[in-house]
BADRENPA-513926 format. One record per atom (N, C-alpha, C): residue number from 1; residue in one letter; chain; x, y, z. Coordinates in pm, whole numbers. Layout:
# BADRENPA-513926
R resi resn chain     px     py     pz
R  NUM    A     A      X      Y      Z
...
//
This chain:
# BADRENPA-513926
R resi resn chain     px     py     pz
R    1    M     A  10000   3660   5025
R    1    M     A   9888   3665   5139
R    1    M     A   9729   3681   5028
R    2    A     A   9737   3791   5006
R    2    A     A   9649   3839   4923
R    2    A     A   9612   3812   4799
R    3    A     A   9705   3754   4794
R    3    A     A   9696   3704   4654
R    3    A     A   9620   3547   4630
R    4    S     A   9675   3525   4727
R    4    S     A   9612   3373   4770
R    4    S     A   9456   3357   4781
R    5    I     A   9429   3427   4853
R    5    I     A   9310   3468   4907
R    5    I     A   9189   3485   4749
R    6    I     A   9255   3615   4750
R    6    I     A   9165   3636   4629
R    6    I     A   9144   3570   4493
R    7    G     A   9228   3503   4453
R    7    G     A   9262   3392   4352
R    7    G     A   9259   3201   4354
R    8    F     A   9198   3178   4518
R    8    F     A   9169   3093   4524
R    8    F     A   9260   2998   4525
R    9    K     A   9386   3008   4531
R    9    K     A   9546   2931   4463
R    9    K     A   9614   2945   4584
R   10    D     A   9638   2769   4598
R   10    D     A   9741   2787   4734
R   10    D     A   9905   2774   4639
R   11    P     A   9995   2851   4644
R   11    P     A  10109   2816   4595
R   11    P     A  10204   2704   4657
R   12    K     A  10151   2634   4728
R   12    K     A  10248   2549   4797
R   12    K     A  10209   2412   4746
R   13    A     A  10082   2391   4677
R   13    A     A  10020   2295   4615
R   13    A     A  10063   2230   4485
R   14    D     A  10121   2098   4484
R   14    D     A  10225   2006   4363
R   14    D     A  10121   1960   4284
R   15    L     A  10075   2041   4156
R   15    L     A   9966   2009   4094
R   15    L     A  10021   1879   4005
R   16    R     A  10171   1852   3980
R   16    R     A  10191   1745   3923
R   16    R     A  10181   1593   3952
R   17    R     A  10186   1606   4104
R   17    R     A  10186   1476   4159
R   17    R     A  10074   1449   4173
R   18    K     A   9920   1500   4173
R   18    K     A   9819   1456   4208
R   18    K     A   9756   1431   4054
R   19    S     A   9860   1498   3959
R   19    S     A   9745   1478   3853
R   19    S     A   9722   1320   3780
R   20    P     A   9826   1237   3833
R   20    P     A   9767   1104   3719
R   20    P     A   9648   1030   3860
R   21    K     A   9650   1075   3956
R   21    K     A   9519   1011   4052
R   21    K     A   9400   1053   3953
R   22    I     A   9381   1177   3942
R   22    I     A   9288   1258   3882
R   22    I     A   9211   1196   3756
R   23    F     A   9346   1186   3645
R   23    F     A   9309   1166   3536
R   23    F     A   9257    957   3563
R   24    I     A   9279    884   3628
R   24    I     A   9254    792   3637
R   24    I     A   9107    748   3711
R   25    L     A   9082    885   3853
R   25    L     A   8924    854   3887
R   25    L     A   8840    917   3753
R   26    S     A   8875   1058   3708
R   26    S     A   8812   1088   3579
R   26    S     A   8759    938   3454
R   27    L     A   8891    864   3453
R   27    L     A   8901    757   3338
R   27    L     A   8758    666   3388
R   28    L     A   8765    616   3539
R   28    L     A   8699    517   3612
R   28    L     A   8550    579   3576
R   29    C     A   8565    739   3617
R   29    C     A   8387    786   3612
R   29    C     A   8354    793   3443
R   30    S     A   8406    784   3356
R   30    S     A   8414    778   3201
R   30    S     A   8354    628   3151
R   31    I     A   8419    553   3209
R   31    I     A   8419    420   3169
R   31    I     A   8270    372   3255
R   32    L     A   8245    410   3414
R   32    L     A   8087    384   3464
R   32    L     A   7988    442   3394
R   33    C     A   8010    541   3356
R   33    C     A   7910    578   3262
R   33    C     A   7880    551   3133
R   34    M     A   7947    513   3073
R   34    M     A   7955    444   2920
R   34    M     A   7878    313   2946
R   35    A     A   7956    235   3063
R   35    A     A   7876     93   3065
R   35    A     A   7726    118   3114
R   36    F     A   7658    181   3174
R   36    F     A   7567    211   3233
R   36    F     A   7498    277   3144
R   37    S     A   7495    350   3019
R   37    S     A   7461    387   2911
R   37    S     A   7442    255   2809
R   38    L     A   7491    194   2783
R   38    L     A   7498     74   2714
R   38    L     A   7430    -38   2796
R   39    N     A   7461    -68   2905
R   39    N     A   7330   -150   2947
R   39    N     A   7191   -164   2960
R   40    R     A   7137     24   2945
R   40    R     A   7004     49   2952
R   40    R     A   7004     18   2794
R   41    E     A   7066     67   2729
R   41    E     A   7024     76   2576
R   41    E     A   7000    -80   2540
R   42    F     A   7072   -200   2563
R   42    F     A   7074   -322   2588
R   42    F     A   6938   -364   2623
R   43    T     A   6905   -300   2725
R   43    T     A   6768   -371   2818
R   43    T     A   6637   -324   2728
R   44    S     A   6667   -162   2684
R   44    S     A   6547   -127   2569
R   44    S     A   6597   -227   2471
R   45    E     A   6643   -272   2387
R   45    E     A   6662   -352   2307
R   45    E     A   6572   -513   2313
R   46    R     A   6611   -537   2425
R   46    R     A   6579   -675   2515
R   46    R     A   6400   -667   2472
R   47    T     A   6390   -559   2587
R   47    T     A   6239   -564   2607
R   47    T     A   6159   -542   2448
R   48    L     A   6197   -454   2333
R   48    L     A   6097   -422   2259
R   48    L     A   6149   -546   2157
R   49    E     A   6209   -671   2182
R   49    E     A   6263   -766   2092
R   49    E     A   6139   -873   2158
R   50    A     A   6137   -874   2299
R   50    A     A   6025   -964   2354
R   50    A     A   5888   -902   2349
R   51    T     A   5879   -799   2316
R   51    T     A   5748   -718   2277
R   51    T     A   5694   -755   2155
R   52    K     A   5783   -770   2058
R   52    K     A   5737   -848   1900
R   52    K     A   5741   -956   1922
R   53    K     A   5783  -1047   2017
R   53    K     A   5771  -1192   1989
R   53    K     A   5656  -1267   2055
R   54    A     A   5618  -1158   2158
R   54    A     A   5483  -1190   2222
R   54    A     A   5344  -1212   2150
R   55    P     A   5298  -1336   2133
R   55    P     A   5174  -1356   2036
R   55    P     A   5021  -1248   2112
R   56    P     A   4989  -1214   1991
R   56    P     A   4858  -1096   2011
R   56    P     A   4751  -1180   2117
R   57    V     A   4728  -1076   2189
R   57    V     A   4618  -1123   2292
R   57    V     A   4498  -1128   2168
R   58    I     A   4376  -1215   2184
R   58    I     A   4260  -1258   2099
R   58    I     A   4158  -1214   2196
R   59    I     A   4065  -1125   2186
R   59    I     A   3934  -1150   2287
R   59    I     A   3868  -1163   2212
R   60    Q     A   3792  -1296   2249
R   60    Q     A   3637  -1305   2191
R   60    Q     A   3520  -1286   2276
R   61    I     A   3480  -1254   2261
R   61    I     A   3281  -1196   2297
R   61    I     A   3238  -1327   2265
R   62    E     A   3156  -1417   2394
R   62    E     A   3040  -1443   2362
R   62    E     A   2945  -1380   2433
R   63    D     A   2804  -1448   2318
R   63    D     A   2682  -1435   2367
R   63    D     A   2588  -1554   2461
R   64    I     A   2581  -1464   2582
R   64    I     A   2593  -1578   2696
R   64    I     A   2409  -1524   2702
R   65    P     A   2323  -1646   2677
R   65    P     A   2188  -1637   2724
R   65    P     A   2150  -1605   2852
R   66    E     A   2070  -1521   2833
R   66    E     A   1991  -1481   2988
R   66    E     A   1932  -1572   3071
R   67    T     A   1964  -1599   3216
R   67    T     A   1892  -1695   3266
R   67    T     A   1804  -1652   3368
R   68    R     A   1688  -1711   3321
R   68    R     A   1550  -1675   3424
R   68    R     A   1506  -1743   3514
R   69    H     A   1495  -1689   3651
R   69    H     A   1411  -1797   3730
R   69    H     A   1285  -1813   3701
R   70    V     A   1268  -1946   3707
R   70    V     A   1123  -1960   3621
R   70    V     A   1033  -2015   3797
R   71    V     A    979  -1912   3841
R   71    V     A    867  -1969   3992
R   71    V     A    752  -2034   3954
R   72    R     A    778  -2197   4013
R   72    R     A    638  -2258   3943
R   72    R     A    553  -2258   4051
R   73    A     A    430  -2249   4048
R   73    A     A    332  -2198   4126
R   73    A     A    290  -2361   4217
R   74    P     A    295  -2368   4355
R   74    P     A    282  -2456   4381
R   74    P     A    152  -2586   4378
R   75    A     A    169  -2704   4330
R   75    A     A     41  -2785   4330
R   75    A     A    -52  -2757   4451
R   76    P     A   -215  -2766   4401
R   76    P     A   -325  -2742   4498
R   76    P     A   -326  -2835   4551
R   77    K     A   -334  -2855   4685
R   77    K     A   -412  -2965   4780
R   77    K     A   -537  -2997   4793
R   78    L     A   -519  -3127   4731
R   78    L     A   -674  -3180   4763
R   78    L     A   -709  -3219   4934
R   79    G     A   -873  -3132   4937
R   79    G     A   -886  -3156   5062
R   79    G     A   -980  -3251   5106
R   80    M     A  -1028  -3275   5197
R   80    M     A  -1110  -3413   5221
R   80    M     A  -1235  -3324   5227
R   81    P     A  -1354  -3412   5153
R   81    P     A  -1515  -3378   5140
R   81    P     A  -1541  -3344   5251
R   82    L     A  -1640  -3237   5211
R   82    L     A  -1695  -3186   5370
R   82    L     A  -1859  -3275   5363
R   83    E     A  -1908  -3283   5461
R   83    E     A  -2009  -3340   5498
R   83    E     A  -2131  -3235   5529
R   84    V     A  -2240  -3246   5470
R   84    V     A  -2321  -3099   5372
R   84    V     A  -2482  -3206   5473
R   85    D     A  -2525  -3133   5574
R   85    D     A  -2663  -3150   5595
R   85    D     A  -2749  -3188   5481
R   86    D     A  -2833  -3259   5552
R   86    D     A  -2958  -3323   5435
R   86    D     A  -3067  -3171   5381
R   87    E     A  -3058  -3071   5480
R   87    E     A  -3144  -3007   5465
R   87    E     A  -3101  -2884   5296
R   88    F     A  -2990  -2917   5270
R   88    F     A  -2920  -2813   5187
R   88    F     A  -2918  -2892   5082
R   89    M     A  -2931  -3046   5064
R   89    M     A  -2964  -3123   4940
R   89    M     A  -3074  -3106   4875
R   90    P     A  -3068  -3124   4779
R   90    P     A  -3196  -3090   4678
R   90    P     A  -3274  -3210   4671
R   91    D     A  -3427  -3191   4632
R   91    D     A  -3499  -3327   4659
R   91    D     A  -3481  -3399   4524
R   92    D     A  -3482  -3529   4514
R   92    D     A  -3475  -3590   4381
R   92    D     A  -3545  -3541   4293
R   93    I     A  -3498  -3551   4128
R   93    I     A  -3574  -3488   4072
R   93    I     A  -3604  -3596   3939
R   94    T     A  -3781  -3602   3924
R   94    T     A  -3827  -3693   3870
R   94    T     A  -3816  -3643   3699
R   95    I     A  -3776  -3739   3632
R   95    I     A  -3803  -3669   3442
R   95    I     A  -3879  -3756   3418
R   96    E     A  -3999  -3677   3356
R   96    E     A  -4118  -3752   3329
R   96    E     A  -4096  -3833   3175
R   97    A     A  -4173  -3905   3147
R   97    A     A  -4146  -3948   3010
R   97    A     A  -4230  -3882   2906
R   98    T     A  -4189  -3855   2796
R   98    T     A  -4171  -3810   2663
R   98    T     A  -4245  -3942   2553
R   99    D     A  -4343  -3831   2474
R   99    D     A  -4380  -3921   2365
R   99    D     A  -4342  -3950   2240
R  100    L     A  -4183  -3879   2228
R  100    L     A  -4120  -3866   2144
R  100    L     A  -4089  -4010   2059
R  101    D     A  -4081  -4049   1905
R  101    D     A  -4088  -4179   1868
R  101    D     A  -3900  -4141   1813
R  102    L     A  -3817  -4184   1855
R  102    L     A  -3717  -4185   1734
R  102    L     A  -3687  -4223   1623
R  103    N     A  -3764  -4353   1611
R  103    N     A  -3759  -4396   1498
R  103    N     A  -3803  -4291   1401
R  104    E     A  -3876  -4203   1413
R  104    E     A  -3971  -4174   1292
R  104    E     A  -3899  -4014   1231
R  105    I     A  -3875  -4044   1134
R  105    I     A  -3776  -3964   1034
R  105    I     A  -3863  -3801   1015
R  106    A     A  -3817  -3731   1029
R  106    A     A  -3861  -3579    965
R  106    A     A  -3888  -3585    840
R  107    A     A  -4013  -3502    772
R  107    A     A  -4009  -3531    665
R  107    A     A  -3929  -3417    600
R  108    P     A  -3861  -3445    449
R  108    P     A  -3770  -3296    448
R  108    P     A  -3889  -3228    385
R  109    P     A  -3770  -3114    387
R  109    P     A  -3849  -2966    325
R  109    P     A  -3877  -2984    180
R  110    P     A  -3935  -2916    143
R  110    P     A  -4010  -2935     12
R  110    P     A  -3879  -2853    -96
R  111    V     A  -3905  -2931   -195
R  111    V     A  -3802  -2901   -296
R  111    V     A  -3868  -2810   -396
R  112    L     A  -3785  -2725   -436
R  112    L     A  -3866  -2592   -536
R  112    L     A  -3831  -2650   -651
R  113    D     A  -3929  -2575   -779
R  113    D     A  -3943  -2625   -877
R  113    D     A  -3848  -2517   -957
R  114    L     A  -3717  -2540   -948
R  114    L     A  -3641  -2469  -1002
R  114    L     A  -3600  -2466  -1183
R  115    V     A  -3634  -2567  -1193
R  115    V     A  -3656  -2611  -1381
R  115    V     A  -3745  -2502  -1453
R  116    N     A  -3833  -2507  -1416
R  116    N     A  -3937  -2434  -1460
R  116    N     A  -3938  -2264  -1458
R  117    E     A  -3849  -2256  -1367
R  117    E     A  -3853  -2065  -1310
R  117    E     A  -3741  -2010  -1411
R  118    E     A  -3813  -1893  -1434
R  118    E     A  -3728  -1811  -1544
R  118    E     A  -3628  -1762  -1472
R  119    P     A  -3445  -1748  -1531
R  119    P     A  -3382  -1650  -1411
R  119    P     A  -3419  -1499  -1467
R  120    V     A  -3412  -1468  -1357
R  120    V     A  -3385  -1290  -1379
R  120    V     A  -3314  -1245  -1416
R  121    V     A  -3304  -1169  -1513
R  121    V     A  -3238  -1067  -1582
R  121    V     A  -3224   -932  -1522
R  122    E     A  -3135   -885  -1454
R  122    E     A  -3121   -725  -1449
R  122    E     A  -3079   -651  -1552
R  123    E     A  -3195   -551  -1553
R  123    E     A  -3153   -453  -1690
R  123    E     A  -3090   -336  -1627
R  124    V     A  -2985   -342  -1722
R  124    V     A  -2837   -250  -1729
R  124    V     A  -2928    -85  -1802
R  125    E     A  -2905      5  -1715
R  125    E     A  -2981    110  -1744
R  125    E     A  -2862    193  -1861
R  126    E     A  -2890    210  -2015
R  126    E     A  -2829    250  -2117
R  126    E     A  -2762    370  -2106
R  127    E     A  -2676    415  -2092
R  127    E     A  -2630    526  -2083
R  127    E     A  -2660    651  -2261
R  128    I     A  -2723    758  -2226
R  128    I     A  -2748    824  -2357
R  128    I     A  -2659    971  -2353
R  129    F     A  -2564    973  -2457
R  129    F     A  -2503   1079  -2488
R  129    F     A  -2596   1196  -2542
R  130    E     A  -2518   1302  -2560
R  130    E     A  -2578   1449  -2652
R  130    E     A  -2477   1423  -2734
R  131    L     A  -2526   1482  -2848
R  131    L     A  -2463   1524  -2965
R  131    L     A  -2310   1563  -2955
R  132    F     A  -2288   1667  -2878
R  132    F     A  -2165   1733  -2863
R  132    F     A  -2109   1653  -2761
R  133    A     A  -2128   1563  -2712
R  133    A     A  -2047   1469  -2624
R  133    A     A  -1997   1357  -2647
R  134    V     A  -2006   1290  -2804
R  134    V     A  -1947   1171  -2853
R  134    V     A  -1820   1229  -2924
R  135    E     A  -1743   1125  -2930
R  135    E     A  -1630   1117  -3044
R  135    E     A  -1682   1102  -3178
R  136    E     A  -1748   1040  -3198
R  136    E     A  -1823   1022  -3339
R  136    E     A  -1959   1030  -3403
R  137    Q     A  -2032   1146  -3454
R  137    Q     A  -2135   1199  -3421
R  137    Q     A  -2197   1096  -3558
R  138    P     A  -2339   1057  -3518
R  138    P     A  -2420    974  -3628
R  138    P     A  -2407   1050  -3776
R  139    E     A  -2435    928  -3813
R  139    E     A  -2448    983  -3995
R  139    E     A  -2593    969  -4067
R  140    R     A  -2616   1041  -4088
R  140    R     A  -2771    997  -4179
R  140    R     A  -2747    887  -4301
R  141    L     A  -2805    831  -4308
R  141    L     A  -2758    727  -4420
R  141    L     A  -2900    705  -4547
R  142    N     A  -2983    743  -4505
R  142    N     A  -3149    777  -4595
R  142    N     A  -3181    909  -4551
R  143    E     A  -3254    970  -4672
R  143    E     A  -3350   1087  -4709
R  143    E     A  -3459   1026  -4709
R  144    V     A  -3590   1066  -4586
R  144    V     A  -3718   1013  -4586
R  144    V     A  -3825   1110  -4624
R  145    A     A  -3894   1131  -4720
R  145    A     A  -3972   1244  -4752
R  145    A     A  -4137   1250  -4706
R  146    P     A  -4124   1303  -4577
R  146    P     A  -4240   1291  -4528
R  146    P     A  -4385   1308  -4590
R  147    E     A  -4481   1221  -4596
R  147    E     A  -4624   1275  -4636
R  147    E     A  -4674   1374  -4601
R  148    Y     A  -4726   1464  -4727
R  148    Y     A  -4824   1606  -4681
R  148    Y     A  -4928   1549  -4643
R  149    P     A  -4986   1590  -4509
R  149    P     A  -5131   1559  -4508
R  149    P     A  -5223   1633  -4577
R  150    E     A  -5331   1612  -4660
R  150    E     A  -5460   1657  -4738
R  150    E     A  -5497   1764  -4690
R  151    A     A  -5539   1730  -4551
R  151    A     A  -5626   1818  -4462
R  151    A     A  -5547   1990  -4431
R  152    A     A  -5395   1974  -4447
R  152    A     A  -5311   2084  -4413
R  152    A     A  -5319   2147  -4526
R  153    Q     A  -5303   2061  -4641
R  153    Q     A  -5269   2147  -4784
R  153    Q     A  -5379   2196  -4821
R  154    R     A  -5539   2158  -4786
R  154    R     A  -5641   2216  -4825
R  154    R     A  -5658   2318  -4753
R  155    A     A  -5591   2369  -4628
R  155    A     A  -5599   2496  -4561
R  155    A     A  -5458   2542  -4534
R  156    G     A  -5395   2528  -4621
R  156    G     A  -5241   2593  -4694
R  156    G     A  -5162   2596  -4575
R  157    V     A  -5144   2460  -4518
R  157    V     A  -5013   2505  -4399
R  157    V     A  -4903   2436  -4436
R  158    D     A  -4802   2511  -4439
R  158    D     A  -4681   2463  -4469
R  158    D     A  -4567   2514  -4388
R  159    G     A  -4445   2469  -4399
R  159    G     A  -4315   2537  -4279
R  159    G     A  -4221   2408  -4276
R  160    I     A  -4203   2431  -4185
R  160    I     A  -4060   2341  -4079
R  160    I     A  -4125   2324  -3971
R  161    V     A  -4104   2140  -3936
R  161    V     A  -4090   2099  -3854
R  161    V     A  -3933   2025  -3763
R  162    F     A  -3925   2042  -3631
R  162    F     A  -3803   2036  -3589
R  162    F     A  -3807   1921  -3473
R  163    I     A  -3731   1823  -3569
R  163    I     A  -3779   1677  -3437
R  163    I     A  -3622   1647  -3395
R  164    R     A  -3625   1600  -3232
R  164    R     A  -3525   1586  -3153
R  164    R     A  -3560   1423  -3175
R  165    A     A  -3478   1315  -3228
R  165    A     A  -3469   1205  -3196
R  165    A     A  -3351   1132  -3155
R  166    L     A  -3391    968  -3104
R  166    L     A  -3301    905  -3020
R  166    L     A  -3277    796  -3145
R  167    V     A  -3123    818  -3119
R  167    V     A  -3089    709  -3234
R  167    V     A  -2995    607  -3151
R  168    D     A  -3031    511  -3127
R  168    D     A  -2979    357  -3096
R  168    D     A  -2870    291  -3112
R  169    K     A  -2818    244  -3084
R  169    K     A  -2686    137  -3077
R  169    K     A  -2705     95  -3232
R  170    T     A  -2783     44  -3272
R  170    T     A  -2811      1  -3415
R  170    T     A  -2813     68  -3511
R  171    G     A  -2857    245  -3480
R  171    G     A  -2883    354  -3589
R  171    G     A  -3031    337  -3631
R  172    A     A  -3078    300  -3546
R  172    A     A  -3224    320  -3578
R  172    A     A  -3332    408  -3487
R  173    V     A  -3400    492  -3534
R  173    V     A  -3463    603  -3473
R  173    V     A  -3573    534  -3337
R  174    K     A  -3505    555  -3183
R  174    K     A  -3602    452  -3129
R  174    K     A  -3713    546  -3072
R  175    E     A  -3683    646  -3051
R  175    E     A  -3811    793  -2994
R  175    E     A  -3763    932  -3128
R  176    A     A  -3881    991  -3125
R  176    A     A  -3909   1116  -3181
R  176    A     A  -3948   1194  -3098
R  177    Q     A  -3938   1302  -3080
R  177    Q     A  -4013   1461  -3055
R  177    Q     A  -4012   1577  -3096
R  178    V     A  -4144   1632  -3116
R  178    V     A  -4125   1754  -3235
R  178    V     A  -4032   1893  -3104
R  179    L     A  -3993   1954  -3164
R  179    L     A  -3947   2082  -3107
R  179    L     A  -4026   2157  -3135
R  180    K     A  -4088   2213  -3279
R  180    K     A  -4106   2341  -3282
R  180    K     A  -4154   2270  -3485
R  181    G     A  -4302   2355  -3481
R  181    G     A  -4336   2356  -3624
R  181    G     A  -4476   2361  -3632
R  182    P     A  -4565   2378  -3754
R  182    P     A  -4676   2365  -3770
R  182    P     A  -4746   2220  -3694
R  183    E     A  -4878   2296  -3603
R  183    E     A  -4915   2179  -3529
R  183    E     A  -4969   2070  -3631
R  184    A     A  -5023   2089  -3737
R  184    A     A  -5099   2008  -3831
R  184    A     A  -4976   1936  -3901
R  185    L     A  -4844   1950  -3912
R  185    L     A  -4779   1872  -3955
R  185    L     A  -4726   1788  -3879
R  186    H     A  -4686   1807  -3763
R  186    H     A  -4607   1716  -3639
R  186    H     A  -4597   1549  -3623
R  187    Q     A  -4747   1459  -3692
R  187    Q     A  -4707   1334  -3696
R  187    Q     A  -4696   1319  -3834
R  188    A     A  -4704   1407  -3958
R  188    A     A  -4634   1359  -4081
R  188    A     A  -4469   1352  -4028
R  189    A     A  -4453   1454  -3947
R  189    A     A  -4284   1482  -3980
R  189    A     A  -4240   1361  -3870
R  190    L     A  -4322   1313  -3733
R  190    L     A  -4262   1198  -3665
R  190    L     A  -4241   1052  -3729
R  191    D     A  -4346   1055  -3832
R  191    D     A  -4329    931  -3894
R  191    D     A  -4221    923  -4001
R  192    A     A  -4199   1027  -4056
R  192    A     A  -4057   1026  -4138
R  192    A     A  -3922   1019  -4028
R  193    A     A  -3962   1074  -3917
R  193    A     A  -3846   1067  -3863
R  193    A     A  -3762    913  -3810
R  194    L     A  -3896    810  -3796
R  194    L     A  -3927    740  -3703
R  194    L     A  -3831    615  -3835
R  195    K     A  -3854    635  -3951
R  195    K     A  -3847    570  -4071
R  195    K     A  -3670    609  -4113
R  196    T     A  -3599    698  -4056
R  196    T     A  -3511    734  -4095
R  196    T     A  -3347    652  -4035
R  197    K     A  -3236    601  -4099
R  197    K     A  -3145    537  -4062
R  197    K     A  -3051    625  -4025
R  198    F     A  -2931    611  -3940
R  198    F     A  -2832    590  -3907
R  198    F     A  -2739    526  -3893
R  199    K     A  -2576    588  -3927
R  199    K     A  -2450    504  -3857
R  199    K     A  -2455    574  -3702
R  200    P     A  -2459    462  -3660
R  200    P     A  -2437    503  -3495
R  200    P     A  -2353    591  -3470
R  201    A     A  -2346    692  -3311
R  201    A     A  -2256    756  -3292
R  201    A     A  -2138    671  -3195
R  202    K     A  -2043    695  -3157
R  202    K     A  -1913    582  -3112
R  202    K     A  -1855    712  -3057
R  203    Q     A  -1831    579  -2943
R  203    Q     A  -1725    714  -2776
R  203    Q     A  -1716    579  -2760
R  204    N     A  -1520    577  -2744
R  204    N     A  -1447    541  -2727
R  204    N     A  -1434    400  -2800
R  205    D     A  -1479    435  -2963
R  205    D     A  -1494    321  -3056
R  205    D     A  -1559    237  -3029
R  206    M     A  -1696    257  -2931
R  206    M     A  -1806    180  -2921
R  206    M     A  -1904    262  -2935
R  207    P     A  -2017    159  -3021
R  207    P     A  -2122    227  -3081
R  207    P     A  -2241    250  -2943
R  208    V     A  -2267    375  -2937
R  208    V     A  -2363    458  -2836
R  208    V     A  -2477    507  -2894
R  209    S     A  -2587    506  -2791
R  209    S     A  -2691    572  -2812
R  209    S     A  -2690    767  -2796
R  210    C     A  -2771    808  -2922
R  210    C     A  -2694    970  -2907
R  210    C     A  -2877   1024  -2957
R  211    W     A  -2838   1164  -2905
R  211    W     A  -2983   1233  -2908
R  211    W     A  -2951   1329  -3069
R  212    V     A  -3008   1361  -3160
R  212    V     A  -3022   1391  -3275
R  212    V     A  -3125   1516  -3309
R  213    Q     A  -3112   1591  -3406
R  213    Q     A  -3218   1647  -3480
R  213    Q     A  -3240   1687  -3592
R  214    M     A  -3321   1657  -3620
R  214    M     A  -3367   1641  -3792
R  214    M     A  -3494   1764  -3830
R  215    S     A  -3482   1815  -3939
R  215    S     A  -3606   1901  -3953
R  215    S     A  -3646   1860  -4126
R  216    F     A  -3782   1860  -4097
R  216    F     A  -3872   1858  -4224
R  216    F     A  -3927   1942  -4281
R  217    R     A  -3905   1976  -4421
R  217    R     A  -3974   2079  -4444
R  217    R     A  -4126   2071  -4544
R  218    F     A  -4222   2147  -4539
R  218    F     A  -4350   2121  -4602
R  218    F     A  -4358   2249  -4695
R  219    E     A  -4335   2209  -4819
R  219    E     A  -4383   2318  -4923
R  219    E     A  -4533   2296  -5018
R  220    L     A  -4597   2376  -5005
R  220    L     A  -4715   2375  -5124
R  220    L     A  -4689   2411  -5254
R  221    E     A  -4695   2320  -5368
R  221    E     A  -4689   2335  -5496
R  221    E     A  -4764   2487  -5574
//
């Protein structure tokens, strides 16, 4: 009795008689489990195939214009004219007669005589350069010997006269100034400077006016 309680085994039990029933029950349970598994896999495959065969859903977005509610103002109502007392009405205005003759044609304005009028030419101030500011300096083409004044010779006056001269675009000396030298020889030096010819200076390949310096020597024999 003690052995049956400890090992949970009934000595009277007939295991050979119950084993076929247990086997059949186990086999049925196995078959049911296998059928359930196969049915589940088949259902999953059908669902997957149906998903593949379903047509794609196309979503199309349309631009719908915004609708605006237009509120129209009501048409004005025309009222009946009101009667006004005579005291508020202005008196009749009488237009006086004028002596304007509509047939008279106004005389045309005087015509200016533009044929004989001389055109006005604006003088443009010429730019004058210093000697160091030009690209190509003027070159002297001739040597003019000044005339020695007889009064200076009799007085024994000699020396060098320095002249500052303005050479224009044509190479002629337009203006001459004495810088230094004996006063008795100034005019002779100026006359000689004005007779000197130059090749004009150039700036940007164009002839320009330029200041130069010259010197004239006066020697007694």
